[in-house]
MARKOL-199147 format. One line per 3 residues: their letters; for each residue x, y, z of C-alpha. Coordinates in nm, 3 decimals, padded with zeros to 5 digits. Each point is the difference from the previous one (the first is absolute). Layout:
BEGIN
A	X Y Z ~ ...
This chain:
BEGIN
XXX	01.284 00.944 -01.794 ~ -00.335 00.080 -00.169 ~ -00.328 -00.181 00.071
XXX	00.019 -00.241 -00.295 ~ 00.352 -00.104 00.096 ~ -00.106 -00.049 00.358
XXX	-00.300 -00.213 -00.090 ~ 00.207 -00.209 -00.240 ~ 00.260 -00.064 00.266
XXX	-00.268 -00.082 00.256 ~ -00.176 -00.248 -00.232 ~ 00.335 -00.166 -00.064
XXX	00.037 -00.087 00.371 ~ -00.359 -00.070 00.072 ~ -00.082 -00.365 00.040
XXX	-00.374 00.004 -00.041 ~ -00.111 00.314 -00.192 ~ 00.061 00.000 -00.369
XXX	-00.173 00.322 -00.108 ~ -00.052 00.340 00.158 ~ -00.163 00.276 -00.194
XXX	-00.091 00.348 00.132 ~ -00.151 00.287 -00.204 ~ -00.324 00.199 -00.057
XXX	-00.322 -00.152 -00.116 ~ 00.138 -00.352 00.035 ~ -00.309 -00.189 00.108
XXX	-00.095 -00.097 -00.355 ~ 00.329 -00.192 -00.021 ~ -00.108 -00.244 00.279
XXX	-00.160 -00.267 -00.229 ~ 00.317 -00.014 -00.214 ~ 00.224 -00.037 00.294
XXX	-00.227 -00.267 00.139 ~ 00.001 -00.203 -00.317 ~ 00.376 00.033 -00.029
XXX	00.053 -00.199 00.321 ~ -00.325 -00.199 00.044 ~ -00.109 -00.055 -00.360
XXX	-00.363 -00.130 -00.003 ~ -00.055 -00.021 00.372 ~ -00.308 00.135 00.171
XXX	00.055 00.326 00.196 ~ -00.132 00.087 00.352 ~ 00.001 00.379 00.055
XXX	00.058 00.041 00.380 ~ -00.077 00.333 00.141 ~ -00.178 00.179 00.296
XXX	-00.293 00.244 -00.024 ~ 00.235 00.295 -00.036 ~ 00.253 -00.135 -00.251
XXX	-00.288 -00.146 -00.203 ~ -00.120 00.352 -00.066 ~ 00.349 00.143 -00.048
XXX	00.131 -00.262 -00.250 ~ -00.158 -00.342 00.040 ~ -00.310 00.061 -00.203
XXX	00.201 00.146 -00.288 ~ 00.242 -00.293 00.010 ~ -00.290 -00.239 -00.001
XXX	-00.152 00.184 -00.309 ~ 00.338 -00.027 -00.185 ~ 00.015 -00.376 00.075
XXX	-00.347 -00.061 -00.124 ~ 00.067 00.202 -00.313 ~ 00.307 -00.199 -00.069
XXX	-00.201 -00.323 00.017 ~ 00.170 -00.133 00.313 ~ -00.232 -00.208 00.223
XXX	-00.012 00.206 00.318 ~ -00.162 -00.006 00.343 ~ 00.015 00.247 00.285
XXX	00.058 -00.039 00.374 ~ -00.066 00.304 00.219 ~ 00.078 00.040 00.373
XXX	-00.294 00.204 00.110 ~ 00.111 00.116 00.343 ~ 00.060 00.371 00.026
XXX	00.325 -00.065 00.192 ~ 00.186 -00.330 00.009 ~ 00.347 -00.140 00.040
XXX	00.208 -00.290 -00.136 ~ -00.102 -00.263 00.255 ~ -00.038 -00.376 -00.030
XXX	-00.383 00.018 -00.020 ~ 00.038 00.188 -00.326 ~ 00.262 -00.242 -00.131
XXX	-00.250 -00.283 00.050 ~ -00.272 00.198 -00.181 ~ 00.213 00.062 -00.311
XXX	00.143 -00.352 00.006 ~ -00.355 -00.140 -00.021 ~ -00.072 00.239 -00.291
XXX	00.308 -00.117 -00.194 ~ -00.087 -00.359 00.077 ~ -00.348 00.051 -00.140
XXX	00.100 00.189 -00.317 ~ 00.344 -00.134 -00.081 ~ 00.082 00.350 -00.114
XXX	00.314 00.218 00.011 ~ -00.023 00.288 00.240 ~ 00.028 00.356 -00.128
XXX	00.062 00.217 00.311 ~ -00.143 00.348 -00.035 ~ 00.071 00.186 00.320
XXX	00.265 00.094 00.239 ~ 00.205 -00.200 00.253 ~ -00.271 -00.200 00.163
XXX	-00.161 -00.127 -00.325 ~ 00.347 -00.073 -00.141 ~ 00.118 -00.206 00.304
XXX	-00.319 -00.205 00.002 ~ 00.029 -00.069 -00.377 ~ 00.371 -00.077 00.041
XXX	-00.034 -00.264 00.271 ~ -00.323 -00.159 -00.140 ~ 00.155 -00.021 -00.345
XXX	00.299 -00.177 00.155 ~ -00.235 -00.246 00.175 ~ -00.132 -00.083 -00.345
XXX	00.344 -00.039 -00.161 ~ -00.042 00.297 -00.240 ~ 00.094 00.358 -00.031
XXX	-00.212 00.312 -00.060 ~ -00.011 00.344 -00.144 ~ -00.013 00.307 00.227
XXX	-00.142 00.335 -00.097 ~ 00.085 00.236 00.289 ~ -00.240 00.288 00.090
XXX	00.218 00.196 00.229 ~ 00.370 00.066 00.065 ~ -00.058 -00.102 00.359
XXX	00.222 -00.301 00.076 ~ 00.311 -00.188 -00.110 ~ -00.157 -00.348 00.013
XXX	-00.138 -00.015 -00.360 ~ 00.310 -00.173 -00.130 ~ 00.146 -00.139 00.333
XXX	00.081 -00.363 00.049 ~ -00.252 -00.089 00.269 ~ -00.337 00.117 00.129
XXX	-00.062 00.163 00.335 ~ -00.311 -00.170 00.150 ~ -00.135 -00.002 00.352
XXX	-00.052 -00.354 00.122 ~ -00.049 -00.124 00.358 ~ 00.020 00.359 00.131
XXX	00.349 00.039 -00.150 ~ 00.105 00.207 -00.300 ~ 00.194 -00.246 -00.206
XXX	00.190 00.005 -00.330 ~ -00.099 -00.305 -00.196 ~ 00.249 -00.097 -00.274
XXX	-00.151 00.013 -00.346 ~ 00.100 00.138 -00.342 ~ -00.070 00.347 -00.116
XXX	-00.226 00.054 -00.304 ~ 00.125 -00.089 -00.341 ~ -00.099 00.348 -00.132
XXX	-00.083 00.350 00.128 ~ -00.201 00.251 -00.206 ~ -00.016 00.346 00.159
XXX	-00.202 00.301 -00.130 ~ 00.156 00.321 00.127 ~ -00.337 00.177 -00.036
XXX	-00.165 -00.250 00.237 ~ 00.294 00.025 00.242 ~ -00.005 00.384 00.001
XXX	-00.375 00.005 00.068 ~ 00.030 -00.221 00.306 ~ -00.078 00.163 00.334
XXX	00.289 00.211 00.113 ~ 00.042 -00.179 00.324 ~ 00.054 -00.320 -00.186
XXX	00.278 00.155 -00.204 ~ 00.149 00.154 00.307 ~ 00.002 -00.348 00.166
XXX	00.186 -00.141 -00.308 ~ 00.263 00.272 00.040 ~ 00.045 -00.093 00.359
XXX	00.027 -00.364 -00.089 ~ 00.267 00.076 -00.254 ~ 00.186 00.226 00.237
XXX	00.010 -00.292 00.254 ~ 00.275 -00.144 -00.232 ~ 00.236 00.271 00.124
XXX	00.037 -00.124 00.366 ~ -00.072 -00.364 -00.117 ~ 00.308 00.033 -00.219
XXX	00.202 00.111 00.296 ~ -00.110 -00.304 00.201 ~ 00.091 -00.233 -00.292
XXX	00.355 00.152 00.002 ~ 00.010 -00.091 00.367 ~ -00.125 -00.355 -00.064
XXX	00.256 -00.032 -00.280 ~ 00.276 00.119 00.244 ~ -00.075 -00.274 00.249
XXX	-00.051 -00.259 -00.274 ~ -00.358 -00.061 00.096 ~ -00.156 00.081 -00.339
XXX	00.270 00.111 -00.248 ~ -00.100 00.260 -00.250 ~ -00.097 -00.145 -00.341
XXX	00.144 00.241 -00.249 ~ -00.270 -00.032 -00.272 ~ -00.271 00.051 00.261
XXX	00.181 00.298 00.156 ~ 00.080 00.185 -00.321 ~ -00.334 -00.035 -00.170
XXX	-00.159 00.212 00.270 ~ 00.253 00.181 00.204 ~ 00.205 00.154 -00.282
XXX	-00.282 00.238 -00.094 ~ -00.206 00.010 00.320 ~ 00.084 00.349 00.094
XXX	-00.095 00.118 -00.350 ~ -00.326 -00.189 00.003 ~ -00.088 00.171 00.329
XXX	00.123 00.347 -00.109 ~ -00.330 00.168 -00.087 ~ -00.247 -00.010 00.296
XXX	-00.145 00.327 -00.120 ~ -00.084 -00.157 -00.332 ~ -00.146 -00.308 00.164
XXX	-00.208 00.223 00.228 ~ -00.129 00.195 -00.300 ~ -00.089 -00.315 -00.187
XXX	00.234 00.065 -00.291 ~ -00.004 -00.312 -00.228 ~ 00.387 00.012 -00.042
XXX	00.051 00.003 00.375 ~ -00.268 -00.271 00.058 ~ 00.165 -00.212 -00.276
XXX	00.342 00.023 00.162 ~ -00.139 -00.086 00.342 ~ -00.187 -00.302 -00.144
XXX	00.302 -00.107 -00.191 ~ 00.201 00.001 00.331 ~ -00.266 -00.211 00.170
XXX	00.010 -00.253 -00.284 ~ 00.388 00.000 00.001 ~ -00.029 -00.076 00.376
XXX	-00.203 -00.314 -00.086 ~ 00.252 -00.104 -00.265 ~ 00.280 00.036 00.260
XXX	-00.204 -00.234 00.232 ~ -00.040 -00.251 -00.283 ~ 00.373 -00.006 -00.058
XXX	00.063 -00.049 00.373 ~ -00.295 -00.239 00.041 ~ -00.087 00.189 00.315
XXX	-00.111 00.341 00.119 ~ 00.348 00.078 00.138 ~ 00.072 00.270 -00.267
XXX	-00.323 00.186 00.085 ~ -00.066 -00.017 00.374 ~ 00.140 -00.048 00.343
XXX	-00.095 00.167 00.332 ~ -00.178 00.280 -00.184 ~ -00.273 -00.248 -00.103
XXX	-00.033 -00.189 00.331 ~ -00.160 00.293 00.167 ~ -00.265 -00.037 -00.268
XXX	-00.028 -00.373 00.060 ~ -00.061 00.059 00.375 ~ -00.280 00.243 -00.078
XXX	-00.159 -00.247 -00.240 ~ 00.026 -00.290 00.235 ~ -00.157 00.200 00.285
XXX	-00.283 00.121 -00.236 ~ 00.090 00.360 00.059 ~ -00.253 00.259 -00.118
XXX	-00.005 00.385 -00.008 ~ -00.324 00.182 -00.017 ~ -00.171 -00.340 -00.044
XXX	00.204 -00.104 -00.309 ~ 00.301 -00.210 -00.073 ~ 00.314 00.212 -00.072
XXX	00.154 -00.073 -00.344 ~ 00.319 -00.210 -00.020 ~ 00.190 00.293 -00.149
XXX	-00.106 00.239 00.277 ~ 00.099 -00.242 00.268 ~ 00.336 -00.063 -00.168
XXX	00.058 00.379 -00.015 ~ 00.020 00.016 00.378 ~ 00.220 -00.308 00.001
XXX	00.225 00.158 -00.256 ~ 00.038 00.319 00.185 ~ 00.058 -00.184 00.326
XXX	00.292 -00.193 -00.153 ~ 00.151 00.307 -00.159 ~ 00.009 00.147 00.350
XXX	00.143 -00.326 00.142 ~ 00.273 00.003 -00.264 ~ 00.085 00.360 00.094
XXX	00.044 -00.104 00.361 ~ 00.210 -00.302 -00.121 ~ 00.230 00.234 -00.185
XXX	00.064 00.183 00.331 ~ 00.104 -00.323 00.185 ~ 00.366 -00.044 00.096
XXX	00.036 -00.317 -00.203 ~ 00.373 -00.004 00.021 ~ -00.019 00.002 00.373
XXX	-00.215 -00.316 00.032 ~ 00.159 -00.260 00.219 ~ -00.054 -00.302 -00.198
XXX	00.100 -00.254 00.262 ~ -00.225 00.168 00.263 ~ -00.289 -00.029 -00.243
XXX	00.066 -00.362 -00.067 ~ 00.028 -00.070 00.372 ~ -00.342 00.169 00.061
XXX	-00.165 -00.173 -00.291 ~ -00.312 -00.198 00.115 ~ -00.044 -00.363 -00.079
XXX	-00.256 -00.118 -00.260 ~ -00.223 -00.126 00.285 ~ 00.009 00.343 00.155
XXX	-00.085 00.173 -00.328 ~ -00.283 -00.241 -00.054 ~ -00.142 00.078 00.343
XXX	00.031 00.370 -00.067 ~ -00.187 -00.043 -00.331 ~ -00.273 -00.192 00.181
XXX	-00.038 00.289 00.241 ~ 00.004 00.267 -00.270 ~ -00.268 -00.172 -00.208
XXX	-00.211 -00.120 00.298 ~ -00.298 00.216 -00.082 ~ 00.060 00.016 -00.382
XXX	-00.246 -00.173 -00.243 ~ 00.291 -00.247 -00.099 ~ 00.158 -00.072 00.333
XXX	00.268 -00.239 -00.131 ~ 00.102 00.219 -00.293 ~ 00.295 00.154 00.179
XXX	00.114 -00.335 00.142 ~ -00.002 -00.163 -00.344 ~ 00.188 00.283 -00.165
XXX	00.264 00.052 00.266 ~ 00.065 -00.375 -00.015 ~ 00.070 00.035 -00.372
XXX	00.229 00.309 00.026 ~ 00.172 -00.044 00.331 ~ 00.377 00.058 -00.014
XXX	00.241 -00.199 00.207 ~ 00.254 00.184 00.210 ~ 00.267 -00.073 -00.262
XXX	-00.232 00.137 -00.270 ~ -00.061 00.315 00.209 ~ 00.377 00.050 00.021
XXX	00.036 -00.032 -00.375 ~ -00.290 00.237 -00.072 ~ 00.127 00.268 00.236
XXX	00.361 -00.024 -00.133 ~ -00.139 00.037 -00.351 ~ -00.193 00.315 00.113
XXX	00.304 00.159 00.161 ~ 00.230 -00.078 -00.299 ~ 00.024 00.311 -00.219
XXX	-00.297 00.150 00.180 ~ 00.053 00.350 -00.156 ~ -00.036 -00.139 -00.352
XXX	-00.304 -00.215 00.097 ~ -00.167 00.296 00.179 ~ 00.056 00.216 -00.317
XXX	-00.156 -00.263 -00.213 ~ -00.305 -00.027 00.226 ~ -00.034 00.375 00.018
XXX	00.001 00.014 -00.380 ~ -00.282 -00.255 -00.002 ~ -00.230 00.106 00.284
XXX	-00.156 00.341 -00.031 ~ 00.002 00.242 00.295 ~ -00.320 -00.013 00.197
XXX	-00.095 00.359 -00.073 ~ 00.043 -00.049 -00.380 ~ -00.222 -00.304 00.005
XXX	-00.254 00.184 00.214 ~ -00.013 00.301 -00.228 ~ -00.057 -00.232 -00.306
XXX	-00.289 -00.178 00.176 ~ -00.151 00.334 00.102 ~ 00.018 00.115 -00.362
XXX	-00.144 -00.308 -00.154 ~ -00.283 -00.032 00.253 ~ 00.126 -00.301 00.200
XXX	-00.006 -00.012 00.384 ~ 00.311 00.151 00.164 ~ -00.113 -00.029 00.366
XXX	-00.121 -00.311 00.175 ~ -00.317 00.178 00.109 ~ -00.098 00.036 -00.363
XXX	-00.075 -00.378 -00.013 ~ -00.142 -00.022 00.351 ~ 00.299 -00.109 00.200
XXX	00.243 00.186 00.223 ~ 00.376 00.045 00.047 ~ -00.044 -00.213 00.309
XXX	-00.158 -00.281 -00.197 ~ 00.286 00.012 -00.255 ~ 00.260 -00.034 00.282
XXX	-00.201 -00.275 00.174 ~ -00.002 -00.230 -00.306 ~ 00.375 00.003 -00.071
XXX	00.045 -00.328 00.188 ~ -00.267 -00.160 -00.220 ~ 00.151 00.145 -00.318
XXX	00.345 -00.144 00.087 ~ -00.128 -00.349 00.068 ~ -00.297 -00.047 -00.232
XXX	00.191 -00.101 -00.315 ~ 00.292 -00.226 -00.066 ~ 00.163 00.269 -00.214
XXX	00.311 00.156 00.148 ~ -00.048 00.381 00.075 ~ 00.163 00.293 00.147
XXX	-00.170 -00.065 00.336 ~ 00.161 -00.351 00.013 ~ 00.340 00.164 -00.059
XXX	-00.072 00.249 00.276 ~ -00.083 -00.274 00.241 ~ 00.324 -00.175 -00.067
XXX	00.201 00.316 00.029 ~ -00.157 00.127 00.314 ~ -00.138 00.318 -00.154
XXX	-00.364 -00.099 -00.044 ~ -00.136 00.236 00.270 ~ 00.215 00.281 -00.146
XXX	-00.168 -00.014 -00.343 ~ -00.364 -00.078 00.084 ~ -00.061 00.249 00.284
């Protein structure tokens, strides 16, 4: 399937986004796209001090030349994240101006515009400045509130206008982060297959096919991405946008993330820094992705057919025991009740455990082959990350192997989403795949 066909199919299943255009020298098209969806409304160009120089100032000039009443709002911090304080600032500006947001930036600016636009009952136009994240067109915004990284439900932008020249000129580490974020869909897809198997979150065909059918192809040129070739950057960015469309179709982030992203959430929530700076989302996710590829390899070596289902059911703890374990695991975490709340949502009764394990054992060779076709070998993923310039060892983002192993209990419990670690707990092979 070529790019035009993929985009057309994706827009057909997207619930929020009506237009996606990618090409060279596209910024001049922004006023026309804005008018198509927002008519005579006032525009508010939202950028930071870096993205203003890269594209914001040009977009502002094009809007003024087109006669569109336009104001600007710049986040002036050298480094900032999508947290609730910034939501409140942008909400006040939208209250004051009554304008439609035009996001000119990467993931942080986009998430802020997405949630604040939702607060005002309106959509917005996004003009990405880097192929760095998959959240541009996702349903939901990832915002830190009350010391917890949370996904707030809100619609994606009505339109996306991407200039390949701008994307290709972005800092190489941002593009490498985007590659890692897209690559996370490889093990995330494997965990969705598992959730589908146990009937926790069944696969939604249109959300699956819009991304997974061509995922390997879109990730196939790490050398071109590293070299900044526009064709390779365009394919990478297309994959990130398709990921967002898949999330729109599913009305959740299930098509795009699972345990791979939770390592990142832990680092965000504990305010992790390396060399005095926050580590980008994509670089954090790179380590989570590699970790889960390794975990899957260990899973493939488990004697699944030899699992004693009844012994596992007999040993299965009660909900109260799991709740107490969660409280102990999260005792010193910034959100101490997070594990308790989520294990309460996703706890399986003994009868459910029996059903899940019987489903796992049924036709295991065929299921194993399906998962192996989905999830890349650890060494293949590591080689691609090394080529593209993404981290491939925990130390490269300022953590250790010991830290990765120490947070598995948090990863397993911190979200209601069924994951491979949940299945391992039920089947008695958890220690076998995480150590």
